[in-house]
N, C-alpha and C positions, 0 to 999 in steps of 0.2 A: 644031236642035242635033244634032251628031254625037256619039254616045256608044258607046264600046266596052265589052264586058263587063268587069266588075271582076275583079281578081285579088286573092286573099288573101295579104298579105305579113306575115311574122313581123317586126314592127317596132313603133316607137312614133312616132306623128305628133302634132306640136304646132304651135302658132302663137305666134311672138314678134313683137310689133309687127304688121307687115303681111306677114310672111314665114312660109310653111309649110315645116316641116322634117320629114323622115322619118329617124328614127334607126334605123340598120340594123346588122347584124353577127350573128355567131354567138351562140347562147344563152350567157348569162353574161358577155358582153363589157361590159355596163353600159349598154345602150340605155335601159332604163326609168329607172334611177337618174340617169343623166346628163341625160336629158330633164326629169325631175322637178326636178333641181337648177336647170336653166336656167329652168324655169317659175317656181319660187319666187324666184330671184334677180331675174328681170325684174319680178315683182310687187312685190318689196321696193323696187325702184328706181322704182316708179310707172309701169311700162311694161305695155302690154297683153300678156297671155299666157293661153293656154288649151290644154288637152289636146284632141286629137281622138280618138285611140284608142291603147290600149296592148296589145301582144301580137298582136292581130289588126287589120290595117288593110286595108280594101277600097280598092284603087287602080284608077281607071279613067281613060281618056282622054276628055275632053269638049272639043270644039272646039280640039284641039291642046294643051290644058293637062292636067296630071295632077292629079286630084282624089282626096283621101283621105276616106273615110267610115268611121264607126265602126259596128260591129254594135250593134244596139239593146240586146242583152243585156249589153254592157259599158260602157254610157253612164256617164260621170262617174267611172269607177273605173280604177285602175292598181295593179299589183302592185309593192310595194317589197320586193325579195328579202330575206327574213329578218325583215321587219316586217309582212308581210301585205298586205291590200287597203286602199287609201286612196281617199278621194273628193276630187275636184277639179272646179272649173268646167270645162265642156267645150263644144265645138262639135260639131255633127253631121257637118260636112264642112269641108274647106278645100282651096284650091289649094296644091299642093306645089311649092316652088321649088328644093329642094336635098335631097340625101341626106347624112346625117352619120354617119360611122363612128367611134365611140369607140375609141381605141387607148391601150394602156398601154406604158410603157417597161419593160423593154428589148425588148418584143415587136414593135417597129416600127423601120423605117428612120429615119435622122435627117431625111431630106427626103422628102416624099410625091411620088409621080409627078405630072407636070404634066397638066392637063386630064383628070383621072380621072373616070370616070362609073360610075354604079350601074345595072346591068342588071336590070330588072324581069322577072318570069316571062313577060309577054306580049311582050317584046322592046323595050318603051319604055325610055328612059334618062333619068337625072337627073344633073346635075353632082354629084360626090361630093367632100365635104370630110372629111379625117381630123381628128378632134378629139383632141388629146393630153390624157390625164387625168394631170395632174401635181400632185404634192404642193405645196400653197401657192398654186395658181392655180385659182380657181373656174371650173367648166365654162362658165358664161355668158361670163365675161371671155375665156377661151381661144377660145370660139366667135366673139366679136366680133373677135378678132385674126386668125383664119384664114379667115373668110368673105370671098369676093371683094367688092370695092367695090359692085358692082351688086346684092348680096344683103345689104347691111348691115342689122342689126336695131337 
C-alpha cells in the first residue's frame, strides 16, 4: 500500500450513499451546516449517510485515492454554528470522490467554471462542484442536481 503523509484540511467530510464528499471553503461559508443538512435529508430519504469529520479532516493519498480520516478527539461530533456541538453517526475514514464548495447568491457567478478542481495543501486535486445555497431548495436536492453523472448520490 502506497500512503502519503496526511494533511490537515479545514473542511467537513461526509459520505452519502457510496460517495465521499469534502465540503470546503472559507470559514463561515456554510461547510458544516450544508453537510449536516445533506446528511439529515439523505437519512430521511432512507439513504446511507455518515459524518467522517467536521472542521479538521486528515486527507492522505492511498494507492492513488484520497482518503479522509477524522481525528479521534472529534469522533461523532460536529459544530452547528450558533447551536453548539451535535453528535451524529460517523465513520473513521472514507474515500473522497469530490470537493463541494457551498456558495450563496449574489456572491457567485451565474455559471461555475468548467472542470474546476480543488487543490489540497499537498498538491493533490479533487473535482470541485459549487453548491448553490438557495431559498426553497434543500442542499441535498441541489447537490443531486449539480453533481456530475459519474458521482451521483
